[in-house]
Every structure is written in C-alpha cells, then in structure tokens.
C-alpha positions in Angstrom: 115.9 83.8 23.4 118.9 86.2 23.5 119.0 89.4 25.3 121.1 92.3 24.1 122.9 94.3 26.7 121.7 98.0 26.9 124.1 100.4 25.2 126.4 102.2 27.6 125.6 105.9 28.0 127.4 109.0 29.2 127.1 109.7 32.9 124.9 112.8 33.3 124.2 115.2 36.2 121.9 112.9 38.0 123.7 109.6 37.4 125.4 109.4 40.8 123.7 112.3 42.6 122.3 111.4 46.1 118.6 111.8 46.5 118.9 114.5 49.1 121.0 116.6 46.8 118.5 116.1 44.0 115.8 117.2 46.3 117.8 120.3 47.4 118.6 121.2 43.7 114.9 120.9 42.9 113.9 123.1 45.8 116.5 125.7 44.8 115.2 125.6 41.3 111.6 126.3 42.4 112.8 129.2 44.6 114.9 130.6 41.7 112.0 130.4 39.3 109.5 132.0 41.7 112.0 134.8 42.4 112.5 135.3 38.6 108.8 135.6 38.2 108.8 138.1 41.1 111.4 140.2 39.3 109.1 140.3 36.4 105.7 140.8 38.2 106.5 142.9 41.3 107.6 146.1 39.4 104.6 145.7 37.1 102.3 145.6 40.1 104.1 148.5 41.8 103.8 150.6 38.6 100.1 149.8 38.4 99.7 151.0 42.0 101.7 154.1 41.3 99.6 154.9 38.2 96.5 154.7 40.4 97.9 157.4 42.7 98.9 155.0 45.5 102.0 155.2 47.5 104.7 152.8 46.2 107.6 152.0 48.5 106.9 155.4 50.1 107.3 157.2 46.8 104.3 159.5 46.4 102.7 160.3 43.1 104.1 163.8 42.8 107.3 162.2 41.5 107.3 161.9 37.7 106.0 158.6 36.3 109.2 158.3 34.2 111.4 157.2 37.1 109.3 154.2 38.3 108.6 153.4 34.7 112.3 153.2 33.9 113.0 151.1 37.0 110.1 148.8 36.1 111.3 148.2 32.6 114.8 147.3 33.8 113.6 144.9 36.4 110.9 143.2 34.3 113.3 142.7 31.4 115.8 141.1 33.8 113.1 138.9 35.3 111.6 137.9 32.0 115.0 136.8 30.8 115.6 134.7 33.9 112.2 133.0 33.6 113.1 132.0 30.0 116.6 130.8 31.1 115.2 128.8 34.0 112.6 127.0 31.9 115.3 126.2 29.3 117.6 124.8 31.9 114.9 122.5 33.2 114.1 121.3 29.7 117.8 120.6 29.1 118.3 118.4 32.1 115.0 116.6 31.6 116.1 115.7 28.1 119.5 114.5 29.5 117.7 112.4 32.1 115.2 110.9 29.6 117.7 110.4 26.8 121.3 110.0 28.0 124.0 110.3 25.4 125.2 106.9 24.1 128.9 106.0 24.2 130.4 105.1 20.8 131.4 101.5 20.2 134.8 102.7 18.9 136.7 105.9 19.9 138.0 107.9 16.9 141.4 109.4 16.7 141.6 113.0 17.9 144.1 115.8 17.2 144.7 118.2 20.1 145.9 121.7 19.3 148.0 123.4 22.0 149.0 127.0 21.0 151.5 128.6 23.4 153.0 132.0 23.9 155.3 132.7 26.9 153.8 129.8 28.9 157.0 128.4 30.3 155.5 128.3 33.8 152.4 126.3 32.7 153.2 124.2 29.6 154.5 121.2 31.5 151.4 120.9 33.6 149.2 121.1 30.5 151.1 118.3 28.8 151.2 116.2 31.9 147.4 116.4 32.0 147.2 115.0 28.5 149.6 112.2 29.6 147.0 110.8 32.0 143.9 111.4 29.7 141.3 108.7 29.7 141.2 108.3 25.9 142.8 105.6 23.8 144.1 107.4 20.7 145.1 111.0 20.1 147.9 113.3 19.2 149.0 116.6 20.7 150.5 119.3 18.5 152.2 122.1 20.5 152.8 125.3 18.4 155.1 127.8 20.1 154.0 131.2 18.7 157.4 132.9 19.0 157.7 132.8 22.8 160.4 134.8 24.4 160.8 132.5 27.4 161.6 128.7 27.7 158.2 127.5 26.5 159.6 125.7 23.5 162.4 124.0 25.4 160.1 122.7 28.2 157.5 121.4 25.7 160.2 119.8 23.6 161.1 117.5 26.5 157.6 115.8 26.1 158.0 115.2 22.4 157.8 111.6 21.4 155.5 108.5 21.1 153.3 107.2 23.9 150.8 104.4 24.3 147.9 106.7 23.3 149.7 108.5 20.5 152.3 111.3 20.0 153.3 114.7 21.1 154.9 117.0 18.4 156.3 120.4 19.2 157.0 123.1 16.6 158.1 126.8 16.8 157.1 129.7 14.5 157.4 133.5 14.4 154.8 135.3 16.5 151.6 136.1 14.6 148.8 135.4 17.0 147.0 132.5 18.5 144.7 132.1 15.5 147.7 131.5 13.2 149.2 129.0 15.6 145.9 127.1 15.5 145.9 127.1 11.7 149.5 125.7 11.6 148.4 122.9 14.0 145.3 122.4 11.7 147.7 121.9 8.7 149.9 119.4 10.6 147.1 117.4 12.1 145.4 114.2 10.8 142.5 113.6 13.1 138.9 113.9 11.9 138.1 115.3 15.3 140.0 118.3 16.7 140.3 119.5 20.3 141.6 123.0 21.0 143.1 123.7 24.5 145.3 126.3 26.2 148.9 125.9 27.2 148.1 127.3 30.7 145.2 124.9 31.3 144.6 121.4 32.8 142.0 119.4 30.9 140.0 116.9 33.0 140.9 113.3 32.6 137.4 112.3 31.3 136.7 115.5 29.4 137.7 114.3 25.9 135.5 111.1 26.2 132.5 113.2 27.3 132.9 115.7 24.4 133.5 113.1 21.7 130.5 111.1 22.8 128.3 114.2 22.5 129.8 115.0 19.1 129.2 111.5 17.7 125.7 111.1 19.2 124.2 113.5 16.6 125.6 114.0 13.1 124.2 117.5 13.1 126.5 118.5 16.0 129.6 120.1 14.6 131.3 121.2 17.8 131.1 120.8 21.6 132.1 123.4 24.3 133.6 122.4 27.6 133.5 124.3 30.9 136.4 126.5 31.9 137.1 126.6 35.7 139.3 129.1 37.4 142.3 127.3 38.9 143.9 130.1 40.9 141.2 131.2 43.4 143.6 133.2 45.4 141.7 136.5 46.0 138.4 138.3 45.6 139.0 139.1 42.0 139.6 135.5 40.9 136.6 134.3 42.9 134.4 136.9 41.1 135.7 135.4 37.8 134.8 132.0 39.1 131.2 133.1 39.7 131.1 134.8 36.4 132.1 131.6 34.5 129.8 129.3 36.4 126.8 131.7 37.0 126.6 134.0 34.1 128.3 132.0 31.3 126.9 128.6 32.5 123.4 129.9 32.9 123.4 131.0 29.2 125.2 128.0 27.8 123.0 125.3 29.3 119.8 126.8 27.7 121.9 127.3 24.5 122.8 123.7 24.6 119.2 122.7 24.5 118.7 124.6 21.3 122.1 123.6 19.9 123.1 127.2 19.6 126.0 127.6 22.0 127.4 131.0 21.0 131.1 130.7 21.9 133.4 127.8 21.9 136.1 128.7 24.4 139.7 128.5 23.5 140.7 126.5 26.6 138.4 123.5 25.7 136.5 123.0 22.5 135.9 120.1 20.2 135.3 120.3 16.4 134.5 118.1 13.4 137.3 118.6 10.9 134.8 118.6 8.1 132.9 121.5 9.7 136.2 123.5 10.0 137.0 122.7 6.4 133.6 124.1 5.3 134.2 127.3 7.4 137.6 127.7 5.7 136.2 127.1 2.2 133.2 129.5 2.7 134.9 132.3 4.7 138.6 132.1 4.1 140.0 135.5 3.5 143.8 135.2 3.4 145.5 135.9 0.1 149.1 135.0 -1.0 150.3 138.5 0.0 148.9 138.0 3.6 151.1 134.9 4.2 153.9 136.7 6.0 156.4 134.9 8.3 154.4 133.2 11.1 151.1 133.5 9.4 149.3 130.3 8.3 146.0 129.9 6.5 143.1 127.9 7.9 139.6 128.1 9.4 140.7 130.5 12.2 140.8 134.1 11.3 142.9 136.9 12.7 140.6 139.8 11.8 139.2 140.0 15.4 140.4 139.7 18.9 138.0 136.7 19.4 138.9 133.8 17.0 137.0 131.4 19.2 133.7 133.4 19.0 134.4 134.1 15.3 134.6 130.5 14.3 131.6 129.6 16.5 129.3 132.1 14.7 130.6 130.9 11.3 129.8 127.3 12.2 126.3 128.3 13.4 125.7 130.4 10.2 126.5 127.3 8.2 123.7 125.4 10.0 125.6 123.3 12.5 124.5 122.4 16.0 126.9 123.3 18.9 126.4 121.8 22.3 127.8 122.4 25.8 128.9 119.8 28.4 129.2 121.4 31.9 130.8 118.3 33.3 133.7 118.3 30.7 136.0 120.8 32.3 139.4 122.2 32.4 141.3 124.4 34.9 142.9 127.6 33.7 144.6 130.6 35.3 142.6 133.8 35.6 144.0 137.3 36.0 144.9 138.1 39.6 145.1 141.9 39.3 142.9 144.6 37.9 145.2 145.7 35.1 145.6 142.2 33.7 141.8 141.6 33.9 141.0 144.9 32.2 143.4 144.1 29.4 141.9 140.6 28.9 138.3 141.8 29.0 139.2 144.7 26.6 140.3 142.1 24.1 137.2 139.9 24.7 134.7 142.8 24.5 136.2 144.4 21.4 136.6 141.0 19.8 132.9 140.2 20.5 131.8 143.5 18.9 133.9 142.8 15.8 132.4 139.3 15.4 128.9 140.7 15.8 129.6 143.3 13.2 130.9 140.6 10.9 127.8 138.5 11.5 125.5 141.4 10.4 127.6 141.9 7.3 127.2 138.2 6.5 123.4 138.3 7.0 123.1 139.7 3.5 124.3 136.3 2.3 122.5 134.1 4.9 119.5 136.1 6.0 117.7 135.6 9.3 114.8 133.2 8.4 116.9 130.1 8.2 119.0 131.0 11.2 116.5 132.6 13.5 117.8 130.7 16.6 121.2 132.2 16.1 119.8 135.7 15.6 117.6 135.4 18.6 120.3 134.1 20.9 122.7 136.9 19.8 120.1 139.5 20.4 119.1 138.0 23.8 122.7 137.4 24.9 125.4 139.8 23.7 123.2 142.7 22.5 120.8 142.3 25.4 123.7 142.3 27.9 125.1 145.5 26.4 121.8 147.2 26.6 120.9 145.8 30.0 124.3 146.9 31.4 123.7 150.5 30.4 120.1 150.6 31.7 120.9 148.5 34.8 123.7 150.8 35.9 121.6 153.9 35.2 118.8 152.4 37.3 121.0 151.7 40.2 122.6 155.2 40.0 119.1 156.7 40.1 118.1 154.8 43.2 121.4 155.5 45.0 121.1 159.2 44.3 117.5 159.2 45.5 118.6 157.4 48.7 121.5 159.7 49.4 119.3 162.7 48.8 117.0 161.6 51.6 114.0 161.2 49.4 111.2 159.5 51.2 111.1 155.7 50.5 114.2 155.7 48.3 116.4 154.0 51.0 113.7 151.4 51.5 113.5 150.7 47.8 117.3 150.5 47.6 117.7 148.0 50.5 114.8 145.9 49.2 116.3 145.8 45.8 119.8 144.8 47.1 118.5 142.2 49.4 116.2 140.6 46.7 119.1 140.6 44.3 121.5 139.1 46.8 119.2 136.2 47.6 118.3 135.6 44.0 122.0 135.5 43.0 122.7 133.2 45.9 120.0 130.8 44.7 121.2 130.9 41.1 124.8 130.6 42.1 124.0 127.5 44.2 122.1 125.9 41.2 124.9 126.6 38.7 127.6 125.4 41.1 125.7 122.1 41.6 125.1 121.5 37.9 128.8 122.1 37.2 130.0 120.0 40.1 131.8 123.1 41.5 132.7 124.1 45.0 130.4 126.5 47.0 133.2 128.5 48.6 133.3 131.3 45.8 129.7 132.2 46.8 131.2 134.6 49.4 132.0 136.9 46.5 128.3 137.4 45.5 128.0 140.8 47.3 130.8 142.2 45.2 129.5 141.1 41.8 127.8 144.4 41.1 131.1 146.3 41.6 133.0 143.7 39.6 130.5 143.7 36.7 129.7 147.4 36.6 133.0 149.0 37.2 135.6 146.5 35.9 133.8 144.6 33.1 131.7 147.6 32.3 134.8 149.8 32.2 136.6 147.5 29.8 133.5 147.4 27.6 133.3 151.2 27.4 137.0 151.5 26.5 136.7 148.8 23.9 133.5 150.3 22.4 135.2 153.7 22.1 138.3 152.2 20.5 136.2 150.2 18.1 134.1 153.3 17.1 137.2 155.4 16.6 139.0 152.4 15.0 142.0 152.5 17.3 144.8 150.2 16.4 144.4 146.7 17.7 147.1 145.8 20.2 147.8 142.0 20.3 
C-alpha cells in the first residue's frame, strides 16, 4: 500500500506562532469585539435613558434631544461597523487555518513592472531586493518615465541576464505612472504580472506567497500585498504606519474573505495577464490621437489620479475575485513632512473620488444585482468613511465646545469618550500588528491619530473634494 505525501501548503498566520501569542491574540480579539459591541450598545442605552428623562453623563433632559441623538448615531454606526469587521476577520483566519493555500507543483514565469520617476536614491535598493528574491523564474522591466535625475543610469547598471531571469531598462518621455505600466505591459511576456514601486523593497518570499494564492483559485484574478512604512523617523511616519496596518489592514482582511479587496496598491500587486487583457478590451479608451510622445495604450488608464484603484474596480466589475495577503509585504518610503503628505493624499483622495464616479457611470452597463458585494463594500468603505469623517468630526467638535463652555457633564463625557477610544484603538492596533507580523513600537502614536486623521487627511480630502467639484486642473 502506497502513501502519498500531503501537498505542501503556504505558511499562514498560525503556522509558527507560539501558543502564548495565539492565546494573547485571541484574548485581544475578544476584548476588541466586546468593545465594538459597547460602542454600538452604550449610546443606545444612554439615549434610551435620556428619553426617559434620566440624567445621562450628567446631561439633564432640558438639553435638546438632537445632540445626544446625533452623538449616538455616530457612535453606533462606528461600533456596528467594527462588529462586522471583527466577525469577518475571525472568519478569514478560521478559513486560512482550516484550508491552507496549496503550493503549486511548478512555479510560472512572472513579469515584474517597475515604473520609476526621479528615484535615483532608491532604484538600486529596489533592484537589489529582486536580485535575492526566492522565486525561480521572472523578469524585471524598469521603465524610466522621463526622470530628471540619474534613475536611468543607475538602473541600467543592473540590466542583463541572471539565474532567475532578466532585467531590462527602458526610458521614455514623461507621461505618468499609468503609461509607464502600459509600456512594461507591452514589453512583457509573463502570464502573471507583478507591479512594484521603484522606491520599495519587496520581501524575499512575497512573490511566492502571492503566486500561490493566485493559482489556488481560478476565480482569483489579482492579489494585493501589504505595504509597510520603511522610514519610521518621526511622529508623522509612525501615524502612517498605523494607518496602513490598522485602518487599511482591518478593511482588507475582511475584504479578502469575500474576494472583494477594493484597491490593489501600486507598491505590490499581482495580476493575471488574461484579466488585464479583458479590462483593456472592455474599458480601453485611448484613441490614435491620444498616443502622444510617452503615452502607451494598455489596461492602466490615466483619466484619474488612482490608476491602481481604477484597475481594481474594473477587475471586480468584470466578476473577478481579488485577495489580500498581509504576510506578503514590501517596504516603501512614506512622506516625512506635512506638505509632501498633503500633496500625496490630495492625489489619493481625488483619484478615489474620480474612480467612484466612474464606477457609478459604469453601473448603467453592469447594474448592482450581479455585483452586490462590490457595491456594498464601496458603500461601507469609501463612501461610509467620507460620511463618518464629516459626522465624526462634527460630533467631537460638539463635545469639545460643550466641555469648554463648562456645561455640566460634558467634560466627563469627553474624557470617557477619549479614554474608551484610546483603549479600543490600542487593542485593534495590537491585533492588526500581530496579524501583519509588524513591530509594536508605532503604537505610541495612537493618541495622535485623531489629529492626523481629522486635520491632515481630512484637510486633504476637503481640498480634493472642492477641486473635483469645481473641476480644477489635475496636477501630476
């Protein structure tokens, strides 16, 4: 009697996690779930007591019902969302534990796209990371998009053949990252495509992890990796670290469970060529007159600031599954000053709005019924965030004004809210850091997340919204 060896599987979160860390993670999860339920139920209870004429946090019933009602709606909406996310996160990791991703018997050839613009300080590190990649067969295509520094010259030194494949370097007139990706697409030969950034450092095992996920299910058309902040040099970059791991990670893990990851990040994303070909065939918009110097046709469009979000929504509208692997990571530089951050987030926010508007225009063709998951996630992620930002900031301003005015009980309400929020964020941050195999040091920035989110990210959002409404010229 012969025994066949069990098929090798992709290491998952719990593969080599010590028992005490698993127990700590479970305890944190239970605490986080209970606190999310509290965010939902406590304001409802307080509102009920208030409606009965009882004193609530010292606020007597002569105050209009509208203020506590407003605060309750904001808090319950926030809590309900986190209850949903926490349940989806648990389901995702239970599925990974019960059904690990099988490794393919043969690794397919991969084409790596590396668009670059004025990345002379970083391009060598990015190419060196691919030189030690744990993957047997791939090519790297570097497209210099009209850089004004020595990016092309530095990349050219790496051009040639290697044990695992080749590096090719080309230069073209500046026309935007989307066009550089399209040129690489035209030059490439791999049936699987990885996009990366010239200022990033892709993890040694990231490509294998993402390819295994892509091949495990023929319905999966793309896989998103996790983007880490490399330069954690000040408070601003540590806030961005928490933003990527807490806010983005807490959305993408539940989205992974439903196969509806909404944004494939430019620094690390994997695609099936056949899926990109279908996007180009169905949504291609360039005409002969549009092909000016430096402009190349392909699946990536230049009509928005967010070509990565744009192509993701197009793939989902065509019915594909998109997944997320938090253990397939890459390091990238984050803005270290407020001006650079605001400029970056202006582009991201305005690009996101443009893509959402484009999605609604395409709904006439695709409808909602067959793509309800995509519609629901867009409403509960991007649109919900925009609405919650406005209501959440207004709620905090109300409570701060009440506290400063000396109104009875307002200061107690404010301190209770801030303390509860701090503990909840600390718990969620610890869970997300553990699931992404991150370091705990950035948690010191949690008390500053409100200022970071409200004043910086919120400010960039307001500016981009006004520019989009008044159709201000897009500045690349």
